[in-house]
C-alpha positions as CSV (number, residue, x, y, z in Angstrom):
1,X,85.6,98.3,58.2
2,X,87.0,97.6,61.7
3,X,90.8,97.4,62.1
4,X,92.4,94.0,62.6
5,X,93.4,93.3,66.2
6,X,97.2,94.0,66.9
7,X,97.6,96.3,64.0
8,X,97.9,99.7,65.7
9,X,101.0,101.8,64.9
10,X,102.0,101.3,68.5
11,X,101.7,97.4,68.4
12,X,103.5,97.3,65.1
13,X,106.5,99.2,66.6
14,X,106.6,96.5,69.3
15,X,106.4,93.7,66.7
16,X,109.2,95.3,64.7
17,X,111.5,95.1,67.7
18,X,110.6,91.6,68.4
19,X,111.0,90.4,64.8
20,X,114.3,92.2,64.4
21,X,115.7,90.0,67.3
22,X,113.4,87.1,67.5
23,X,115.5,84.9,69.8
24,X,116.4,87.9,72.2
25,X,114.9,88.7,75.5
26,X,113.7,92.3,75.6
27,X,113.1,94.3,78.8
28,X,110.4,96.9,79.0
29,X,112.6,99.9,79.4
30,X,114.6,99.1,76.3
31,X,111.4,98.4,74.3
32,X,110.1,101.8,75.5
33,X,113.3,103.5,74.2
34,X,113.4,101.6,71.0
35,X,109.7,102.2,70.1
36,X,109.4,105.6,71.6
37,X,106.3,104.4,73.5
38,X,105.5,105.7,76.9
39,X,105.2,103.0,79.6
40,X,101.5,103.6,79.9
41,X,101.1,102.6,76.2
42,X,103.7,99.9,76.1
43,X,103.0,97.8,79.1
44,X,99.3,97.3,78.2
45,X,100.3,96.0,74.8
46,X,102.9,93.6,76.3
47,X,100.3,92.4,78.9
48,X,97.8,91.8,76.2
49,X,100.3,90.0,74.1
50,X,101.4,87.8,77.2
51,X,97.8,87.0,78.0
52,X,97.2,85.7,74.4
53,X,100.3,83.5,74.5
54,X,102.2,85.6,71.9
55,X,105.0,86.6,74.3
56,X,106.8,84.6,76.9
57,X,108.2,86.2,80.0
58,X,110.8,85.7,82.7
59,X,112.4,87.6,85.5
60,X,116.1,88.5,85.3
61,X,117.8,88.9,88.8
62,X,119.1,92.3,89.7
63,X,122.7,92.8,88.6
64,X,123.4,95.3,91.4
65,X,122.4,95.2,95.0
66,X,119.3,97.4,95.6
67,X,118.1,97.2,92.0
68,X,114.9,95.5,91.1
69,X,114.8,92.4,88.9
70,X,113.8,93.1,85.3
71,X,110.9,91.6,83.5
72,X,112.0,90.1,80.1
73,X,109.8,89.4,77.1
74,X,110.3,87.3,74.0
75,X,107.9,86.4,71.2
76,X,106.7,82.9,71.0
77,X,106.5,81.1,67.6
78,X,102.9,82.1,67.3
79,X,103.8,85.6,68.3
80,X,106.5,85.8,65.6
81,X,104.0,84.4,63.0
82,X,101.4,87.1,63.9
83,X,104.0,89.9,64.1
84,X,105.3,89.1,60.6
85,X,101.7,88.9,59.3
86,X,100.8,92.2,60.7
87,X,104.1,93.8,59.5
88,X,103.6,92.5,56.1
89,X,100.1,93.7,55.9
90,X,101.2,97.2,57.1
91,X,103.6,97.4,54.3
92,X,106.7,99.6,54.0
93,X,105.1,102.3,56.1
94,X,105.6,100.2,59.3
95,X,107.0,102.4,62.0
96,X,110.6,101.5,62.8
97,X,112.2,101.6,66.2
98,X,113.4,105.1,67.2
99,X,116.5,104.4,69.1
100,X,118.8,101.3,69.2
101,X,119.5,100.2,72.8
102,X,121.8,97.1,73.4
103,X,119.5,94.1,74.0
104,X,119.9,91.7,76.9
105,X,121.8,88.5,76.0
106,X,119.7,85.4,75.6
């Protein structure tokens, strides 16, 4: 039987972070550290979720001169519904974030 879309352990880690702070904006580096996912794994997941309307994005201007702006992500209502459904289906074995990093203020 084929696996449901968006139910890989890596995607579930991303969903867990988004569900844990549903109103917060998350930037990629923090999500990478929280989930333990390498950028080459994380960013394709984020791009796929954005393309499907499950995440919204915005750019945050650089806080320091010479630093690039940061791309922020937040789950949409549909994204939270799907995340909660996939996490519930995965049960208690859902991978938890690996490291807590302070999140960007909303």
